[in-house]
Backbone as CSV, one residue per row, in Angstrom:
resi,resn,N_x,N_y,N_z,CA_x,CA_y,CA_z,C_x,C_y,C_z
1,MET,-17.798,3.375,13.449,-18.502,3.598,13.497,-19.344,3.344,12.242
2,GLY,-20.796,2.561,12.335,-21.304,2.495,11.190,-22.112,3.897,11.084
3,HIS,-22.589,4.106,9.593,-23.025,5.446,9.192,-24.810,5.790,10.463
4,TRP,-25.490,4.682,10.690,-26.445,5.306,11.616,-26.311,4.629,12.661
5,GLN,-25.435,4.596,13.571,-24.911,5.000,15.108,-24.911,6.772,15.387
6,GLY,-25.943,6.078,16.677,-26.516,7.755,16.930,-27.114,8.345,15.588
7,LYS,-27.117,8.474,15.105,-29.172,8.861,14.707,-29.840,9.103,15.021
8,VAL,-30.891,10.098,14.264,-32.446,9.744,15.066,-33.255,9.370,13.537
9,VAL,-33.704,8.618,13.297,-34.618,8.237,12.990,-36.258,8.104,12.913
10,LEU,-37.093,8.737,12.684,-38.369,8.375,12.862,-39.119,7.821,11.579
11,VAL,-39.905,6.501,11.940,-41.032,5.834,11.169,-41.866,6.001,11.507
12,THR,-42.844,6.415,10.977,-44.770,6.449,10.753,-44.971,5.287,10.494
13,GLY,-45.858,4.986,10.811,-46.552,3.412,10.390,-45.943,2.337,10.850
14,GLY,-44.566,2.500,11.687,-44.304,2.042,12.884,-44.305,1.004,13.395
15,SER,-45.757,0.481,12.985,-46.436,-0.654,14.268,-46.178,-1.892,13.392
16,ARG,-46.248,-2.334,11.819,-45.969,-3.519,11.935,-45.263,-3.389,10.145
17,GLY,-45.260,-4.412,9.796,-44.553,-4.380,8.586,-43.922,-4.123,7.977
18,LEU,-43.496,-3.632,6.659,-42.169,-2.957,6.467,-42.016,-1.660,7.501
19,GLY,-42.873,-1.190,7.750,-42.178,0.121,8.808,-41.744,-0.937,10.125
20,LEU,-42.265,-2.028,10.866,-41.535,-2.084,11.425,-40.412,-2.508,11.508
21,ALA,-40.090,-3.201,10.236,-39.113,-4.181,9.606,-37.755,-3.062,9.984
22,VAL,-38.034,-1.414,8.966,-37.334,-0.588,9.111,-36.763,0.256,10.177
23,ALA,-37.948,0.032,11.469,-37.227,0.841,12.525,-35.916,-0.165,13.658
24,CYS,-36.669,-1.756,13.302,-35.719,-2.279,13.888,-34.760,-2.323,13.169
25,GLU,-34.401,-2.715,11.839,-33.009,-2.812,11.724,-32.509,-1.162,11.570
26,ALA,-32.749,-0.372,11.801,-32.179,1.429,11.989,-32.002,0.758,13.754
27,ALA,-32.148,0.539,14.181,-32.167,0.418,16.327,-30.462,-0.765,15.887
28,ARG,-30.667,-1.955,14.670,-29.745,-2.455,15.124,-28.368,-2.160,14.862
29,GLN,-28.783,-1.097,13.760,-27.330,-0.556,13.236,-27.012,0.960,14.226
30,GLY,-27.566,1.129,15.052,-27.264,1.964,16.316,-27.881,2.949,16.310
31,ALA,-28.731,2.883,15.375,-29.736,4.401,15.332,-30.545,4.602,16.502
32,HIS,-30.894,6.012,16.865,-31.966,5.944,17.815,-33.506,5.808,17.391
33,VAL,-34.516,5.140,17.684,-35.744,4.745,16.494,-36.709,5.327,17.504
34,ALA,-37.571,6.323,16.650,-38.795,6.974,17.187,-39.626,6.217,16.203
35,ILE,-40.723,5.557,16.527,-42.373,4.931,15.445,-43.630,5.598,16.224
36,SER,-43.580,5.558,15.264,-45.859,6.101,15.205,-46.938,5.133,14.538
37,ALA,-48.092,6.035,15.163,-48.599,4.888,14.458,-50.012,4.982,15.005
38,ARG,-51.160,4.929,14.247,-52.412,5.197,14.817,-52.735,4.347,15.957
39,ASP,-52.948,3.113,16.340,-53.085,2.305,17.522,-52.346,2.259,17.971
40,PRO,-52.514,2.724,19.581,-51.748,1.862,20.442,-51.052,1.290,20.656
41,GLN,-52.431,0.279,21.096,-51.426,-1.158,21.484,-50.726,-1.918,20.332
42,PRO,-50.710,-2.210,19.255,-50.089,-2.596,18.202,-48.686,-1.721,18.343
43,LEU,-48.903,-0.190,18.697,-47.733,0.738,18.613,-46.857,0.038,20.031
44,ALA,-47.176,0.059,20.685,-46.259,-0.750,22.318,-45.783,-1.886,21.559
45,GLN,-46.345,-2.713,21.417,-45.861,-3.873,21.132,-44.544,-3.761,20.308
46,ALA,-45.060,-3.377,18.829,-44.193,-2.860,18.876,-42.609,-2.271,18.705
47,ALA,-43.217,-1.100,19.606,-41.753,-0.839,20.244,-41.202,-1.660,21.243
48,GLN,-41.139,-2.264,21.561,-41.038,-2.988,22.421,-39.759,-3.957,21.421
49,HIS,-40.867,-4.933,20.450,-39.499,-5.806,19.332,-37.984,-4.620,18.913
50,VAL,-38.439,-3.220,18.488,-37.864,-2.063,18.314,-36.283,-2.206,18.947
51,ALA,-37.096,-1.910,20.792,-36.264,-1.522,21.434,-35.352,-3.543,21.940
52,ALA,-35.769,-3.913,21.862,-35.249,-5.903,21.629,-33.701,-5.343,20.783
53,ALA,-34.319,-4.854,19.386,-33.283,-5.339,18.475,-32.049,-3.955,18.605
54,SER,-32.357,-2.861,19.123,-31.100,-1.675,19.494,-30.372,-2.261,20.478
55,THR,-29.155,-1.484,19.458,-27.496,-2.052,19.840,-27.068,-0.307,20.351
56,SER,-27.695,0.845,20.389,-27.467,2.059,20.857,-27.248,1.841,22.467
57,PRO,-26.108,2.586,23.068,-25.795,2.302,24.287,-27.574,3.425,25.173
58,GLN,-27.382,4.735,24.180,-28.004,5.470,25.329,-29.732,5.853,24.287
59,SER,-30.913,6.141,24.660,-31.728,6.142,23.815,-32.893,7.374,24.709
60,PRO,-33.066,8.498,24.526,-34.237,8.604,25.550,-35.717,7.806,25.111
61,GLY,-36.800,8.072,25.833,-37.791,7.942,25.371,-38.337,6.511,26.050
62,ASN,-39.111,5.821,25.771,-39.900,4.670,26.571,-39.244,3.128,26.296
63,ALA,-39.543,2.126,25.917,-39.555,0.620,26.153,-38.315,0.544,26.037
64,GLY,-37.575,1.129,26.636,-35.830,0.862,26.948,-35.355,1.284,25.628
65,GLY,-35.267,1.890,24.600,-34.465,1.972,23.321,-35.028,2.197,22.384
66,CYS,-37.021,2.607,22.322,-37.583,3.032,21.696,-38.635,3.677,21.826
67,TRP,-38.362,5.102,21.055,-39.577,6.079,22.015,-40.454,5.827,20.449
68,SER,-41.762,6.258,20.984,-42.780,5.647,20.446,-44.331,6.604,20.639
69,ARG,-45.074,6.746,20.040,-45.588,7.873,20.173,-47.381,7.785,19.270
70,PRO,-48.134,7.196,19.662,-49.690,7.317,18.708,-49.711,8.569,17.935
71,ALA,-50.336,9.036,16.457,-50.860,9.966,15.922,-50.992,9.327,14.569
72,ASP,-52.090,10.269,13.898,-52.939,9.634,12.690,-51.986,10.896,11.843
73,ALA,-51.938,10.192,10.520,-50.566,10.702,9.915,-51.975,11.728,8.893
74,THR,-53.173,11.181,9.025,-54.239,12.127,8.104,-54.669,13.495,8.798
75,ASP,-53.515,13.863,9.910,-54.113,14.736,10.450,-52.810,15.315,10.503
76,ALA,-52.227,16.501,9.741,-51.142,17.434,9.739,-50.987,17.964,11.335
77,SER,-52.021,19.028,12.362,-51.581,18.837,13.653,-51.074,18.157,14.182
78,GLN,-51.721,16.821,14.149,-50.910,15.424,14.783,-49.506,14.780,14.154
79,MET,-49.293,15.423,13.258,-47.789,15.146,12.651,-47.430,16.210,12.669
80,GLN,-47.305,17.382,12.596,-46.481,18.691,13.569,-46.071,18.260,14.997
81,ALA,-47.052,17.665,15.553,-47.144,18.180,17.317,-45.933,16.328,17.480
82,LEU,-46.018,15.642,16.259,-45.279,14.171,16.712,-43.652,14.951,16.487
83,VAL,-43.829,15.256,15.214,-42.028,15.562,14.980,-41.367,16.669,15.741
84,ALA,-42.316,18.032,17.071,-41.538,18.124,17.245,-41.367,17.575,18.553
85,ALA,-42.034,16.657,19.148,-42.000,15.747,19.839,-40.540,14.740,20.072
86,VAL,-39.809,14.883,18.971,-39.230,13.938,18.315,-38.035,15.287,18.593
87,ARG,-37.720,15.918,17.877,-36.857,16.962,17.875,-36.829,16.719,19.572
88,GLU,-37.534,17.552,19.906,-37.421,17.531,21.556,-37.075,16.804,22.212
89,ALA,-37.413,15.773,22.487,-36.577,14.131,22.672,-35.679,14.391,22.652
90,PHE,-35.326,14.202,21.347,-33.829,13.451,20.945,-32.744,15.237,20.080
91,GLY,-33.256,15.957,20.083,-32.179,17.156,19.494,-32.003,16.967,18.463
92,ARG,-32.067,16.563,17.719,-32.165,16.051,16.105,-32.950,15.554,15.624
93,LEU,-32.621,14.804,13.788,-33.744,14.311,13.563,-32.902,14.111,11.879
94,ASP,-32.581,12.776,11.647,-31.994,12.735,10.804,-32.278,11.695,9.173
95,ALA,-33.302,11.103,9.658,-34.045,10.648,8.873,-35.995,10.192,9.104
96,VAL,-36.935,10.599,8.161,-37.629,10.210,8.299,-38.225,9.200,7.139
97,VAL,-38.720,7.859,7.633,-39.162,6.870,6.598,-40.825,6.660,7.023
98,HIS,-42.034,7.129,5.927,-43.287,7.622,5.598,-43.402,6.325,5.548
99,CYS,-43.901,5.330,6.693,-45.012,4.282,5.758,-46.408,3.547,5.981
100,VAL,-46.875,4.870,6.259,-48.434,4.864,6.198,-48.521,4.615,4.867
101,GLY,-49.772,3.476,4.175,-50.524,3.309,3.300,-51.100,2.358,3.592
102,ARG,-52.019,2.002,2.278,-52.721,0.621,2.100,-53.479,0.672,0.920
103,SER,-53.195,-0.630,1.097,-54.008,-1.639,-1.104,-55.489,-1.323,-0.940
104,ALA,-55.848,-1.951,-2.061,-57.385,-1.939,-2.162,-57.723,-3.054,-3.070
105,ARG,-58.669,-4.111,-3.282,-59.145,-4.577,-4.420,-59.959,-4.112,-4.773
106,ALA,-60.222,-3.711,-6.017,-61.228,-3.319,-7.256,-61.150,-3.265,-8.297
107,ALA,-62.018,-3.620,-9.423,-61.461,-2.665,-10.757,-61.701,-1.635,-10.917
108,ALA,-61.120,-0.353,-11.117,-61.176,0.327,-11.582,-62.005,1.394,-11.939
109,LYS,-62.788,0.523,-12.396,-64.247,0.883,-13.759,-65.646,0.849,-12.739
110,ASP,-65.100,0.365,-11.594,-66.071,0.161,-10.745,-65.846,0.705,-9.215
111,THR,-64.438,1.696,-9.239,-64.544,2.432,-8.039,-64.711,2.841,-8.015
112,PRO,-65.698,3.765,-6.759,-66.664,4.918,-6.570,-65.366,6.201,-6.111
113,PRO,-65.946,7.579,-6.394,-64.582,8.535,-5.856,-64.348,8.494,-4.474
114,GLN,-65.176,7.946,-3.515,-65.052,7.888,-2.390,-63.676,7.221,-2.710
115,ALA,-64.246,5.920,-2.427,-62.776,5.772,-2.192,-61.282,5.724,-3.202
116,PHE,-61.188,6.366,-4.421,-60.536,7.321,-4.928,-59.864,8.021,-3.461
117,ARG,-60.677,8.778,-3.272,-60.471,9.850,-2.335,-59.613,9.893,-0.590
118,GLU,-60.284,8.196,-0.516,-59.815,8.070,1.279,-58.552,6.769,0.429
119,LEU,-58.033,7.079,-0.518,-56.274,6.269,-0.664,-56.480,6.865,-0.840
120,TRP,-56.454,8.188,-1.754,-55.539,9.217,-1.954,-55.216,10.154,-0.591
121,GLU,-56.076,10.197,0.626,-55.827,10.400,1.880,-54.827,10.146,2.322
122,ILE,-54.960,8.589,2.544,-53.881,7.589,3.473,-52.720,7.564,2.289
123,ASN,-53.025,7.549,0.873,-51.296,6.975,0.199,-51.261,8.085,-0.198
124,PHE,-51.034,9.506,-0.428,-50.555,10.417,-0.644,-50.531,11.733,0.154
125,LEU,-51.681,12.460,1.195,-52.202,13.427,1.557,-51.014,13.073,2.895
126,THR,-50.986,12.121,3.418,-50.222,11.550,4.820,-48.771,12.088,4.479
127,ALA,-48.592,11.298,3.489,-46.906,12.233,2.965,-46.609,13.523,3.168
128,VAL,-47.678,14.120,2.294,-47.616,16.187,1.999,-47.227,16.294,3.693
129,HIS,-47.720,15.412,4.649,-48.285,16.204,6.201,-46.911,16.058,6.688
130,CYS,-46.550,14.733,6.595,-45.238,14.526,7.301,-44.305,15.112,6.650
131,ALA,-43.860,15.412,5.479,-43.077,16.030,4.858,-43.178,17.212,5.604
132,ALA,-44.173,18.141,5.624,-44.469,19.389,5.491,-43.668,19.710,7.391
133,ALA,-44.567,18.681,7.837,-43.937,18.398,9.380,-42.043,18.189,9.568
134,ALA,-41.757,17.878,8.805,-40.234,17.354,9.238,-39.030,17.942,8.182
135,ARG,-39.930,18.596,7.276,-38.608,19.189,6.614,-38.117,20.158,6.926
136,PRO,-38.161,21.666,8.093,-37.041,21.777,8.982,-36.254,21.013,9.426
137,ALA,-36.182,20.215,10.607,-35.865,19.059,10.537,-34.531,18.885,10.194
138,LEU,-35.071,18.140,8.605,-34.264,17.804,7.999,-33.557,19.086,7.064
139,GLU,-34.035,20.367,7.302,-32.598,20.938,6.687,-31.576,21.186,7.332
140,ALA,-31.495,20.898,9.078,-30.751,21.139,10.127,-30.215,20.537,9.894
141,TRP,-30.677,18.710,9.186,-29.362,17.816,9.934,-29.170,17.401,8.195
142,ARG,-29.193,17.908,6.886,-29.127,17.732,5.450,-29.588,15.937,5.528
143,GLY,-30.536,15.675,6.635,-31.368,14.535,7.021,-32.273,13.926,5.208
144,SER,-32.575,12.964,5.105,-33.553,12.112,4.911,-34.909,11.756,4.321
145,LEU,-35.979,12.014,3.493,-37.214,11.845,3.706,-37.509,10.686,2.828
146,VAL,-37.974,9.513,3.094,-38.350,8.391,2.407,-39.678,8.259,2.442
147,LEU,-40.143,8.133,1.278,-41.780,7.778,0.471,-42.187,6.702,0.080
148,ILE,-42.489,5.363,1.050,-42.843,4.255,-0.292,-44.183,4.381,-0.566
149,GLY,-43.562,3.884,-2.117,-44.532,4.269,-3.119,-44.698,2.550,-2.788
150,SER,-44.609,2.009,-4.470,-45.088,1.084,-4.775,-44.400,0.661,-6.447
151,LEU,-44.389,-0.233,-6.744,-44.111,-0.738,-8.694,-45.568,0.020,-9.066
152,ALA,-47.046,-0.026,-8.954,-48.090,0.366,-9.420,-47.569,2.215,-9.051
153,SER,-46.113,2.495,-8.155,-46.246,4.012,-8.595,-45.729,3.872,-9.904
154,LYS,-45.196,3.301,-10.708,-44.445,3.770,-11.780,-45.776,3.293,-13.219
155,MET,-46.158,1.993,-13.207,-47.387,1.253,-13.988,-48.335,0.739,-13.423
156,ALA,-49.772,1.169,-13.213,-50.892,0.687,-13.007,-51.094,-0.790,-13.051
157,GLY,-51.329,-1.614,-12.426,-51.866,-3.275,-12.408,-53.281,-3.492,-12.159
158,TRP,-53.212,-4.438,-12.904,-55.270,-4.841,-12.634,-55.699,-5.290,-11.013
159,HIS,-56.799,-4.571,-10.847,-57.593,-5.130,-10.194,-57.419,-4.473,-8.575
160,LEU,-55.925,-3.616,-9.049,-55.975,-2.574,-7.160,-56.662,-1.156,-7.068
161,GLY,-57.753,-1.163,-7.610,-59.075,-0.096,-7.472,-58.154,1.405,-7.319
162,ALA,-58.481,2.140,-6.680,-58.182,3.651,-6.522,-56.568,3.444,-6.190
163,TYR,-55.723,2.194,-6.115,-54.698,2.467,-5.307,-53.543,2.718,-6.177
164,PRO,-53.078,2.477,-7.611,-52.318,2.743,-8.400,-52.676,4.803,-8.502
165,ALA,-53.819,5.176,-9.043,-53.855,6.431,-8.823,-52.769,7.597,-7.696
166,SER,-53.021,6.394,-6.412,-52.701,7.707,-5.272,-51.445,7.383,-4.986
167,LYS,-50.742,6.653,-5.729,-49.486,5.810,-5.892,-48.611,6.278,-7.189
168,PHE,-49.476,6.651,-7.557,-48.674,7.595,-8.939,-48.515,9.174,-8.345
169,ALA,-49.454,10.005,-7.717,-49.211,10.867,-7.046,-48.230,11.012,-6.371
170,LEU,-48.295,10.550,-5.800,-46.398,10.074,-4.191,-45.613,10.025,-5.022
171,ALA,-45.479,9.112,-6.268,-44.165,9.363,-7.186,-43.827,10.993,-7.831
172,ALA,-44.958,11.605,-8.352,-44.608,12.440,-8.721,-44.272,14.296,-7.820
173,TYR,-44.918,13.554,-6.335,-44.598,14.698,-5.501,-43.379,14.149,-4.507
174,ALA,-42.573,13.169,-4.657,-41.221,12.834,-4.064,-40.217,13.443,-5.299
175,GLN,-40.319,13.461,-6.859,-39.884,13.914,-7.441,-39.484,15.819,-7.054
176,GLN,-40.876,15.940,-7.091,-40.804,17.229,-6.393,-40.031,17.508,-5.693
177,LEU,-40.016,17.545,-4.824,-39.800,17.095,-3.619,-37.894,17.065,-3.928
178,ARG,-37.619,16.123,-4.401,-36.193,15.780,-4.634,-35.548,17.112,-5.284
179,LEU,-36.118,17.404,-6.263,-35.607,18.466,-7.355,-35.768,20.119,-6.188
180,GLU,-36.903,20.895,-5.367,-36.907,21.784,-4.825,-35.944,21.643,-3.933
181,LEU,-35.788,20.460,-2.658,-34.863,20.702,-1.304,-33.509,20.307,-1.476
182,ALA,-33.039,19.225,-2.719,-31.945,19.860,-3.244,-30.616,20.623,-2.315
183,PRO,-31.143,21.907,-3.108,-30.303,22.566,-2.557,-30.379,23.169,-0.883
184,GLN,-30.988,22.644,-0.306,-31.301,22.416,1.065,-30.382,21.690,1.766
185,GLY,-30.173,20.587,1.296,-29.099,19.601,1.476,-30.357,18.151,2.177
186,VAL,-31.355,18.199,1.419,-32.244,17.204,2.375,-32.142,16.218,1.034
187,HIS,-32.241,14.875,1.485,-32.395,13.765,0.516,-34.003,13.189,0.075
188,VAL,-34.227,13.390,-0.991,-35.107,12.246,-0.743,-35.562,11.063,-1.146
189,LEU,-35.886,10.116,-1.493,-35.990,9.248,-2.051,-37.076,8.163,-1.832
190,LEU,-37.809,7.776,-2.791,-39.502,7.081,-3.331,-38.679,5.633,-3.121
191,VAL,-39.167,5.004,-2.569,-38.679,3.697,-2.555,-40.365,2.907,-3.671
192,CYS,-39.816,1.448,-4.069,-40.851,1.403,-4.693,-40.653,-0.151,-5.088
193,PRO,-41.382,-0.545,-4.336,-41.609,-1.644,-3.722,-42.236,-3.001,-4.433
194,GLY,-42.171,-4.584,-5.235,-43.499,-5.035,-5.331,-43.622,-5.482,-3.740
195,PRO,-44.541,-6.532,-4.738,-45.531,-6.589,-2.687,-44.221,-7.641,-2.054
196,ILE,-45.022,-7.619,-1.026,-43.995,-7.433,0.497,-44.564,-8.251,1.621
197,ARG,-44.048,-9.631,1.178,-44.352,-10.792,1.993,-44.612,-10.793,3.491
198,ARG,-45.788,-11.774,3.595,-46.422,-11.055,4.747,-47.062,-12.670,5.177
199,GLU,-47.262,-13.020,6.387,-47.987,-14.107,6.897,-49.522,-14.100,6.300
200,ASP,-50.422,-13.359,6.449,-51.431,-12.841,5.174,-52.030,-13.199,4.225
201,ALA,-51.082,-12.919,4.095,-50.585,-12.882,2.233,-52.107,-13.988,1.460
202,GLY,-52.632,-13.457,0.706,-53.821,-14.052,-0.350,-55.102,-14.225,0.603
203,GLN,-55.106,-13.718,1.850,-56.322,-13.488,2.416,-56.901,-12.209,3.182
204,ARG,-55.754,-11.312,3.050,-56.417,-9.149,3.359,-57.192,-8.996,2.928
205,TYR,-56.930,-9.507,1.325,-57.597,-8.354,0.579,-58.618,-9.773,0.013
206,ALA,-59.054,-11.007,0.568,-60.571,-12.151,-0.061,-61.575,-10.558,-0.259
207,ALA,-61.821,-10.552,0.907,-63.372,-9.704,0.899,-63.667,-8.617,-0.043
208,GLN,-62.305,-8.158,-0.240,-62.805,-6.927,-1.302,-62.687,-7.581,-3.025
209,ALA,-62.166,-8.607,-2.779,-61.413,-9.462,-4.370,-63.068,-10.315,-4.539
210,ALA,-63.577,-10.392,-3.508,-64.954,-10.979,-4.489,-65.474,-10.943,-5.910
211,GLY,-65.883,-11.229,-6.607,-66.662,-11.305,-8.112,-65.107,-10.885,-9.155
212,LEU,-63.589,-10.677,-8.463,-63.137,-11.229,-9.524,-62.271,-12.164,-9.835
213,PRO,-60.972,-12.342,-10.464,-60.621,-13.364,-10.659,-59.951,-13.693,-9.339
214,PRO,-59.964,-14.888,-9.089,-59.469,-15.490,-7.753,-58.006,-14.971,-7.611
215,ALA,-57.006,-14.591,-8.570,-55.882,-14.266,-8.525,-55.778,-13.064,-8.153
216,ALA,-57.150,-12.114,-7.885,-56.628,-10.400,-6.966,-56.706,-9.906,-6.030
217,ALA,-56.771,-11.953,-5.164,-57.124,-11.464,-3.636,-55.600,-12.126,-3.078
218,GLN,-54.411,-12.441,-4.125,-53.179,-12.127,-3.934,-52.592,-10.697,-4.002
219,PRO,-51.350,-11.302,-3.469,-50.538,-10.071,-3.378,-50.187,-9.686,-4.611
220,GLY,-49.690,-7.820,-4.659,-49.838,-7.334,-6.608,-51.100,-7.532,-7.022
221,GLY,-52.195,-8.255,-6.833,-53.349,-8.098,-7.459,-52.964,-9.300,-8.180
222,GLY,-52.180,-9.984,-7.924,-52.205,-11.331,-8.884,-50.441,-11.135,-9.545
223,VAL,-50.013,-10.377,-9.673,-48.655,-10.476,-9.916,-47.870,-10.935,-9.976
224,ARG,-46.973,-11.696,-11.819,-45.963,-12.588,-10.826,-45.015,-11.757,-10.204
225,LEU,-44.873,-11.939,-9.485,-43.685,-11.334,-8.295,-43.150,-12.198,-6.989
226,ARG,-42.122,-12.706,-7.008,-42.172,-13.506,-5.717,-42.329,-12.288,-4.796
227,GLY,-42.374,-12.366,-2.934,-42.705,-11.827,-2.287,-41.008,-10.907,-1.547
228,ILE,-41.086,-10.023,-1.453,-39.495,-9.668,-1.047,-39.941,-9.616,0.278
229,ASP,-39.276,-9.509,0.977,-38.360,-10.144,2.513,-38.613,-8.592,2.938
230,PRO,-39.217,-8.110,4.161,-39.596,-6.825,4.795,-37.577,-6.572,5.152
231,VAL,-37.306,-7.192,5.739,-35.721,-7.447,6.425,-34.889,-6.745,5.819
232,HIS,-34.955,-7.590,4.469,-34.225,-7.121,3.488,-33.875,-5.860,3.065
233,LEU,-35.568,-5.826,2.153,-35.649,-3.974,2.130,-35.359,-3.546,2.839
234,ALA,-35.968,-3.488,4.844,-35.075,-2.502,4.854,-33.519,-2.245,5.225
235,ARG,-33.149,-3.234,4.553,-31.313,-3.033,5.132,-31.214,-2.314,3.454
236,ARG,-32.408,-2.578,2.441,-31.739,-2.191,1.276,-31.733,-0.255,1.395
237,ILE,-33.297,-0.038,2.178,-33.793,1.998,2.952,-32.592,1.961,3.141
238,LEU,-32.292,1.745,4.064,-31.273,2.564,4.960,-29.694,2.761,4.219
239,THR,-29.821,1.673,3.382,-28.111,1.278,2.463,-28.261,3.373,1.860
240,ALA,-29.648,2.758,0.924,-30.032,3.463,-0.167,-29.722,5.288,0.965
241,CYS,-30.138,5.649,1.747,-30.205,6.683,2.248,-28.692,6.850,2.542
242,GLN,-28.241,5.998,2.904,-26.559,6.060,2.854,-26.252,6.773,2.164
243,ARG,-26.753,6.159,0.645,-25.940,6.930,-0.580,-26.763,7.974,-1.284
244,ARG,-27.975,8.297,-0.847,-28.574,9.606,-0.825,-28.742,8.824,-2.570
245,GLN,-29.418,8.179,-2.668,-30.393,7.455,-3.739,-31.623,8.616,-4.100
246,PRO,-31.746,8.518,-4.719,-33.360,9.524,-5.805,-33.867,8.029,-5.898
247,GLU,-34.166,7.146,-6.168,-35.202,5.753,-6.438,-34.228,4.821,-6.098
248,LEU,-35.147,3.998,-5.857,-35.047,2.536,-4.700,-36.483,1.627,-5.299
249,VAL,-35.891,0.698,-6.521,-36.895,-0.087,-7.233,-36.710,-1.834,-6.890
250,VAL,-37.575,-2.261,-6.231,-37.429,-3.747,-6.050,-39.111,-4.412,-6.508
251,PRO,-38.418,-5.241,-7.808,-36.717,-6.049,-7.900,-36.084,-5.110,-8.743
252,ALA,-35.277,-5.216,-9.193,-34.563,-3.881,-9.915,-35.453,-3.877,-11.738
253,SER,-35.192,-5.261,-12.240,-35.772,-5.765,-13.564,-36.699,-5.012,-13.426
254,ALA,-37.928,-4.646,-12.622,-38.915,-3.733,-12.994,-38.365,-2.400,-13.834
255,ARG,-37.999,-2.166,-13.830,-37.460,-0.998,-14.230,-37.248,-1.027,-16.050
256,LEU,-36.973,-2.250,-16.606,-37.010,-2.231,-18.077,-38.509,-2.543,-18.547
257,LEU,-39.093,-2.755,-17.567,-40.741,-3.305,-18.076,-40.870,-0.953,-17.689
258,PHE,-40.718,-0.548,-16.854,-41.292,0.066,-17.151,-40.935,1.440,-18.207
259,ALA,-39.736,1.066,-18.250,-39.440,1.824,-19.822,-39.707,1.543,-20.746
260,LEU,-39.842,0.444,-20.752,-40.461,-0.348,-22.422,-42.265,0.243,-22.334
261,ALA,-42.481,0.494,-21.422,-44.142,1.389,-21.294,-43.969,2.670,-21.580
262,GLN,-42.687,3.090,-21.377,-42.992,4.893,-21.733,-42.909,4.973,-22.944
263,LEU,-42.030,3.848,-23.626,-42.182,3.446,-25.313,-43.343,3.013,-26.166
264,SER,-43.252,2.249,-25.075,-44.572,1.188,-26.047,-45.792,1.493,-25.113
265,PRO,-46.735,2.108,-24.973,-47.822,2.018,-23.879,-48.308,0.394,-24.139
266,ARG,-48.548,0.128,-25.810,-49.314,-1.218,-25.956,-48.127,-2.724,-26.144
267,LEU,-46.994,-2.326,-25.704,-46.317,-3.328,-24.932,-46.281,-3.195,-23.839
268,GLY,-46.128,-2.272,-23.555,-46.205,-2.300,-22.135,-47.691,-2.380,-21.284
269,ASP,-48.836,-2.560,-21.548,-50.368,-3.695,-21.749,-49.768,-4.931,-21.966
270,TRP,-49.522,-5.553,-22.684,-49.652,-6.491,-23.123,-48.638,-7.230,-22.143
271,ILE,-47.571,-6.815,-21.488,-46.658,-7.488,-20.564,-47.143,-7.774,-19.636
272,MET,-47.638,-6.298,-18.767,-48.667,-6.305,-17.785,-49.812,-7.986,-17.578
273,THR,-50.295,-7.444,-18.838,-51.301,-9.099,-19.159,-50.834,-10.350,-18.995
274,ARG,-49.643,-10.797,-19.260,-48.784,-12.094,-19.628,-48.145,-12.063,-17.566
275,MET,-48.373,-10.749,-17.120,-47.209,-11.342,-15.405,-49.072,-11.573,-14.458
276,ILE,-49.889,-11.171,-15.026,-51.199,-11.310,-13.827,-51.340,-13.475,-14.260
277,ARG,-51.200,-13.813,-13.167,-51.334,-15.172,-13.159,-52.713,-15.875,-12.942
278,SER,-53.303,-16.931,-13.479,-54.733,-17.611,-14.383,-55.563,-17.558,-12.727
279,SER,-54.532,-17.911,-12.265,-55.666,-18.517,-10.346,-54.718,-18.014,-9.528
């Protein structure tokens, strides 16, 4: 029997992208999967995909194998209600993978305070709401809390506006939770991936990138990194939970850059400049 067989996994931001990939992979590995997102229609479509991937013989809820419920992660009361509903439906909660987040394109010097506030709420405060709601259940089952950061959680890049500042905050919060919740048996995993492969890569942020160098519209703000397969990353996240790793950085080679930048900020800045595409 696999590690995830019969376990309950809640994925917030589970209607698309990495969240959907994690939900489908957990279902393939035998978990009972619950997903949540703000918009009901994409959520219902995602639940069908997850149900089709499910190998669990019995799974309460809808879509024939995937429990789903719309919820706005920026609302603490909705997150509390979401976790309570999952516990009522399944009787346990073994992992929460928080995939809610949004990137941006702008020069930091031109980014207004309101834009910083909005991304801080989406990329950081939603994680606080999620952790607060899930903590009692995760303590009861010695479960895992997964927070999806970014390479920008460790080192700020070009043309990303308020995004790195919001993801740096998430990294600090994950470390604090890791230290504080370890005695209660809760595993906290911070995932720091590079750009994740998408069908709309290069177009998603084109409007925001107007007036910036052409590379700014590209994934990662134009950093020279190959797009990560979301299915492959989802598998690595679930394996990292099984091993109770504290962090997962993809690509792993980025760890060397982080270390060099800490030892020599000047060298780190030079390397980052060399990594940005010229067009």
